[in-house]
N, C-alpha and C positions, 0 to 999 in steps of 0.2 A: 248314454246318460250316466254320469258318475253316481255310484251308490253312496248313501249317507251312512256315516258311522261316528262314533265317539271314541276319543283316545284319552287314556288316563296314564299317569306315571307316578310310581311310588318310589321314593328314595329310601330304601331299607339299609340297615347296617351291614347285612351280609350280601344282599343282592339288590340291584335296581331293576324294577319290573315295569314294562310297558305293555299295555293291553288295548286292543281295539275291539269294539263291540257295536252291534246294531240293535236298537230297541224295536220290538215287534208290537203289533197292534194289540195283542193279547196281554201285554205287560211284561212278557219275558224278554230276556236279553240273549242274543246269539253272539258268542265270542268268535271273532273273525281271525284274530291273531294274538299271541302272547309271547313275549320275548324277555330274556333276562340277561343281565350283565353283572359280573362280580364287582361289588362296590367296596370291598374291605380296604382297598388302598385309598379311598377318597371320602367315605362316609363313616363316621365314628359316632356311636351312641345315637344314631338317627339324624345327625346333623352334618352339614358339609364342612370339612376341614381342609380339603384340597380342591380349590376352585377349578384349576386347569384340568385335573384328572376327572373331576365330576362332569365338566363340560364334554370331555372326550367320551365318557360313558353315555351321556345323554345323546350325543351325536350318533353313536353306534346304535343305541336303542331305536332312535327315529329312523335311521337308514334301514335297519332290519324290518321294522314295521312297514315302511314304504315298499320295500321289495316284496314282502309277503302280500300286501294289499294291492300292489300294482297301481297305487294312487298316491298323490302327494298328501301331506298333512299340514293344514293351515295353522292349527293351534291345539293345545292339549289342556287337560285338567290335571292339577297337581295337588298332592297331599302334603300337608305340613304337620310334622310331628317330631318326636325325638327329645333328647335331654334338654332340661331347663324349662320345658313347658309346664306351667303350673297355674293354678287358679287362686285369686285373692278376692275376698269379699270387700265390698265397698258400700257405704251408705251415704246418700245425698239427702239433705234435709231442706225443706222449704216451709217457712211459717207463713200462714195466710190470715187475712182478716176474718173475723167471726162469721161462721156459717157461709164460707165461700164454696162455691161449687167447682169441683176440679174439672179442668178442661184438658183437651188433648195437647194444647200448647204448653200447659204446665208440666205435663208428663214428658213432653219433648225436651223441655228445659232441663229436667232432671237427667234424662238420657245424655244430652249434650254435655252437661257438667261432668257426668261420669266418664264419658269418652275423652274428655279433655284432661283427665287425671294424668299426672306425670310420675313415672316410675324410673329411677336412675338405671340407665343401660338396658331397660326393658321396653318392649313394644307390646301394645294392647292388640292382640289378634282378633279377639271377639269379646263381647260383653253379654252375658246371659242374664236377663231380668229374672230375679227370684220372686219378688212380690213387692207390693206397696203397703205401707202402714199409714192408715188414715186415723189420726188420733190414737185410739187403742185397739183398732181392729185391722186385720190383714186382708187385702184384696189383690186379686190378679189383674183386674181391670178397674181402676179407680175413677175413670171418667164419668161425670154426672153425679158423684157422691159429694155431699157437703162435709167439710172438715176445717179445722184451723191449723192442723199440723200434718204435713205430708212428707213421708219418707220413701225414698226409692232404694230398695236393696238389690244390689247387682253382684254378679260373679264375673270378674275380669280375668280373662285368660291371657297370660303373658308369655313372652318368649324373648330371648336375648336379641338385642338390635342387630349385633353383628351376624348372628345366625340368619336372621331375616334378610339382611342385605346380601349375604353370601348366596343364599338360595336364589334370590332374584337375579343376581349377577351371573350365576351359572347359566340360567336360561337365556339371558340377554346375550352372553358371549357365544352361546351355541346357536343363536338365531332362532330360538323356539319361542313362539308367542304363547302366552298363558291365557287361556279362556277364563279360567276360574281357579282360585286357590281355596282349598277346603282344609279345615282342621281334620286330620286323618282320624283321631279318636272319635269324633262326632259322626263322621261318615260311617265308621265301623259300627258304632252303636246303633245307628239308624238301620243298618243292614243285618244286625245279628240279634238285637233285643226285640222282644214282643211289646206291644202296647201295655199289656197287663204287667209285665216286669218293670217297665219304666214307671208305671202308675203306682204300683204297690211298694216299690223300693228295691233296688238291686245294685250290685257292684259288678261292673264289667272289667275283667282283668285280661289284658292282652300280653301274653308271655312271648316276647320277641327274642332275638338273638343277643342284642346288647342292652336292651331296655325292657322294662315292664311298665305298661300304662294302666293306670287305675282311674275309672270313671264311675262316679256315684250318681244314681238317679233316684228321685223321689217325687211323686205326684207329677210325673211327666216332665220334670225340670232337671237339668244338669246341676247338681249341688256341689260337686267337687271334681277336680281333674288334676292328676299329678303323674309325672314320669320319673321313675327311679332308674338309676344307671346300673341295673343288674339284669342279667338274662341268661339264656342257655349257653352262651359262649363262656360265661364264668364257670359253669360246671365243667365244660370241656377243658378249660385252663387248669382247673383243679386236678382233673384226671391226668393232664399232661405233666403235672408236677412230679409224677411217678417216673420221670425220665423217659418220655416218649414224644414223638412228633404230634402236633395238634391234629393232623389228619387222622392219625391212629387213635388218638384220644376221642375224636368225634365218632369214629367207628365203634369203639368200645361203649361209648355212651348210648348210641342207638341200639346196640346189640344187647347190653347187659343192664343198663341203668333203670332203676325204678324209683319213683318219688317217695314211696313208703313201703316198708317191709316190717312185718311183725317180728319181734325178736326171736320167737320160737320157730319162725320159718327160715331162719338163717342157718345154712349148713356150714359149720366151721371147718369141715374137711374139703369143701369145694374151693377151687381156685380158677381164676380167669386168665387166659393166655394173653400176654402183652405182645409177644413175638415168639419165634421158634425157641428161644432160649430162656425167656423170662415169664413168670406168672405172678399174679397178685391174689392174695386171699380174698374171698368173696366178702367177708365181713368188713375188711378194710376198705374195699371198693364201695360197698354200700354206705359206710360211714362218711366217706368223702362226698358222695353224691347227695345223700340226704342232708348233710350239714349245710351245703350250699342251697339246696331246695328250701330248707327251713328258713334260711336267711332271706331268701326272695319272698317267701310267703309272709314272714313277719313284717318285712318292710312294706309290702303291698297292703297288708291289713292295717298297719299303722296309719296309712293315708286316709282311712275311712273316718270321717269326723264322728265324735262320740254321740252327737245328737241324732245321727242316722244309723248307728251300729245296731240298735234294737228295732229298727223299722224296715229291715230288709226282708219283707215277705216274699219278694221275688228271688231271694237267695243270691248266690254268686254264679256268674257266668264266665267260664274260661274260654279263651280262644288263642289263636296264634300257634306257632310251631311248637312252643313248649308245652302246650296242652295235650300233645300226643304222648308224652311220657307216661308209661304205665303207672297206675295207682295215683295219678295226680289229684283225683277227687278225694281219695282217702287222706292224702297229705294235707290238703286244704281243710278238710273236715276236722282233722285231728288238731290243727293249730288255731282255727278260727271258731270252732264249735258251731258252725253253720251247717245244718243238715242238708238244706236244699242247694245242691250244686249241679250245674248243667254245663256240658262242654259243647260250645257252638262250633261244630265241625264245618258248617257251611252257612252262607248267607240265606236270608229269607226269600230273596227274589228267585224266580225261576230262571236258571242259566242253562243255555243250550251249548254244549261243546263236547268234542270227542278228544280233546287234549288231556293226556293223563295228569298233567299238573292240576287241572281243574276237577276232573272226575274222581280224583283220589279223596276229595272232601276231607282234607287234613287240617283245615283252618289257616294254612299259611297264606292263602290268597284272599282272605276275607276282606282285608283293608282295601286292596286294589279293586276288588269287585264292588265294594261299597262306593268307592270313588267313581267307578264307571257308571253305577246306578244314579249318581248325583248329576251326571252330565246331561244337558238338554240342548246343547248347541252343536250343530253339525261341524265336524272337524275335517271333513273330506275336502281335498283340493282336486285339481285336475288329474286325469289319468297319466300314468308314466309310460313312456315308450322306450323301446330298446334303441331306436334310431335317435341319436342326439339332435339331428337336424329338425326333427318333428316336434321337439320339446318346445312348448310355448314359454317364452321368457316373461314371467310375471314377477312383479315386485313382491318380495316376501312380506307376509303380514307380521306386524310387530305387536307386542303387548299394548303399547300406547295407542295403536290403531283401533284395537278392540275396545279399549276403555277411554275413548275420547271424552265421554261425558261420565264422570264418576257417579256412582249410585248414592242414593240417600242412605246413610248408615242405619237409619231407623228401620229401613226395610230388611236389612240383612242381620240386624242384631239378634244374637242367640241362635242363628241358623248354622253356624260353623263356617260361614263364608269369610275369607280373609282377603283384605284389599291387597292387590299387587302393588309393587313399588311405583309403577307407572300411574296407576289409578290414585294412589295416595298422593303422589306429586301433583296430579291434576286437581285433586280435592283441596290440597293445601294452597295451590295457586288461586283457585276460585274463592277459598275462604279469605285469602289475603286481599284479593280484589274487592270482595264484599266488605271487608273491614275498612279498606281505604275509602270506598264509596260512602260507607256510613260515617266515617270520620270527616269526609269532605262535606257531607250534608250537615253534620253537627257543627262544623266550623262555620259554614254559611249561615246557619240558624243562629249561632252565637254572635256572629258579626251583625246580623240583622237586629237581634235583640239589643246588642250594644249600641247600635245607631239609634234605635227607638228610645233606649234609655237616655242617651245623650240629648236627643231631641226633647224628651220629657223634662230633663234637668234644665235645659236651656229655656224651655217654656215656663218653668217654675222659678227661674232665677229672679232675684230682687230687681236687677236692672231691667229685665224683660217686663216684670210686673209694673214698674214705674213708667216705662215707655208705653205699655198698653193703657195705663191710667191716663197719661197725658193725651194720647190719641183719642181716648173716649171723651175726655174733658173738652178737647177741641171740637169733636163732632157734636157734643151737646150744645156748645156755645153757638156753632153755626146753625144748628137746627132751631135754636131759640130765636136767633136773628131772623 
């Protein structure tokens, strides 16, 4: 009997990661396999820019996982993130007759109107409901309340359409079916933040290789999301400007770099070795590193809306590979003046694994583990055999097969679930058919009304009235005789 497991894939700027895990009855997750591929040649700033090479990396990831698991994989969970993801507030207004009671249908109309918003070259990945304004008061659930003015406040999460298309195309070309697409920052937040932090207000900052993702939460609701194109690789490039290879710069960063150093702690006589023949003064090295770190922090903090900057009782939570830099908390505390800072080295779920990549608890795998925790559909196929003749020939599952019936967007709104291209196409086809049916019904009704109106006009015409009068006169004369 084949064992059940869930497979998730994260397309990072420095590496592509695939993971397979099994959910246990006690709520823990046992990691069965984790594999990585270098993605620097095909993923830039967290998005696909070389479709062919990305497809090759995906194929390699899948093959490695299958070999480790000795089982086929029917579909996978995928994280969506990277450059150009941002949130935009939107307000939909509906005026009602006096003392009208709000119904679920009215709320659905606001949500549909928001989802149908058009943004040039941008795709709405998800829409988080912020709150509803009824006359002059705010409510999270307006159904059943009387008002004359209803406003829906939404946070639309957008991404460039070509990034969205490229991501879907890569999986289609590689023959990998997508069980679900999730917004990676939301999956990460659900696995690293506590309920108290989300409720009281906090900022989650994911310090990645090419990008830094900022998520602001308040009263358990996502209030702002932004991705800035700066990360740890920028620090490496700055160090490499001292005439050295990127690989050597990365080693120096890991060995010597500190996010914050007090001026009186800098030893002006100390030098760091670049190679056997060259050295650099420690002060100059520190200034290079701290200059870039300061830029990243200031850009990340700039993303926090002013209306929430003084409501962050949960503080700042740092995660990702960049959070491992020594004194990173001091650097953030110095520039943001937020005292409460926590480094999320690992996810909140109980993870069982002996793999050093996971047991190190360095925050680098928090996103992929968050995606794995989101999965609830068995991804296991048939067992693989060494003998090619015993392999059962099964038609591979496609994304379109999984999403034959598109889900109602109202059920997934604000959950971080992103519709796949196949599901979106199905939904658009159904919406088009529904619209055509409604137009046909309206046309038939219009024709019916037009015929009734013509008949009524004919009935009331002068000629018709005269004819009816003559007929009535004739009947009266006959009846009298």
